[in-house]
N, C-alpha and C positions, 0 to 999 in steps of 0.2 A: 607337467607339474608347474604350479606357481607357488612360491613361498612368500608368505606375508608376515611382516613383523611390525607391530604397533609400538608407538612410543608417545610420550608427552603427557600421560596421565599424571594425576597427583591430587593434592588436597587444595581446595580453593574456597574462599568465602562466597556466600550468596552475592550475586551481582558481579562477580568477577568473570575472568575469561581464561580459557585454555585453548591451546592449539594441539590437536592430535595429528600425528604423522603415521603413515603406513608405507613402509618400504617393501617393494616387490622385487622378486628375482625369479628367474626361470624363463618361461616363455615370453613372447613379445607382449610387453605390458600394454602397449597402445591398442591391442586387439580386444582388451577386456574392459567390461564395465566394472565399476567399483562401487561397493556399498559400505555403509557404516550401520551397525546394529548395536544395541546395548541390552544388557540383561542385569536386572537387579535381583537380589536374593529372593527366592520364592516366586519370581515372576517369569512370564514367558519372554523369549527374546523379542525385542521390539525394533522395528525399522526406524532409522534416524535420517538417512540421506542416501541418495544414489546419483551417480554420474555415469553417463554412457561413454563408450570407448573414445569418441571424438571430442568429449568435453560437454556434450549436451545430448538429449535433454537431462535436466536435473530435477529431482523431486524430493520433497520433504513432507513429513506428516505435520499436522497442525500444531502438534505439541512443541515442535522446535522451529517451525517456519518463522523467519524474521529474526531469529537469534543465532541459528547455526548456518554455516556456509561450507559446502563441500567444494573442493577444487582438486585439480590434478596437474601434475607436471610430467608429461610423458618422457621428456628428456632425462629426468631424474628417476623415472620409474617409481613415482610416489604419488600418493593421494593424501589430502589433508582434510581435517575437519576443524574449522574455527568455531569455537563455542563462546558466545557472549551472553551476558545477562543470565549467568547460570543460577539455577534454582536447586534447592535440596532434592527435589524429585528427579533431577538429572543424575543423581548418584547411581552408578552402575559400572559394570565392566563393559568397556567399549571394544567392539570387534570390527575389523575391516574384512571384507570378503570380495571375491572376484568371480565373475561369470562372463561368458562370451558375449560380446557386442553391446546389448542394451541393458540398462539398469532395471531393477525390479525391487519392489517393496517386500517381496516374500523371501524369507531366509532359505526356504527349500529350493529356490532357484539358483543359489550360489554353489559353486563347486569347490572353492578354496577359501580357507579361513585362517586368520591369524590367531595368536594365543590370547589376545586381549590385553587391555591396559585399564587399570582401575582409575575411575574418576570419582572423587568424593567432594561433595559440596556441603559445607557447613552453614548452618543458619545463624 
């Protein structure tokens, strides 16, 4: 089992920045790929970023590429999502997730999920 706890969400104005953190506990964190997803009310869960077990490869969808950066610190059992140039359409609950080895853009590929953290971007 892997337990994941997100933090760092909040309310920010458009154009601002937030850094989300996800703390992992349980099995060996460095063996797991980590992903970030988000879900807005009434919408499907959406892929945001993924990083494989060794720190690469990294992938982003076009909606966030160039604005969001995923990183991990295996010594701290943590993964981060730096979000810059935030837009109102980035408003959602953000979830981190874990799966074995390599990252994936498909939510169904992940085995463990955190409870989510709310990000609200005002215009």
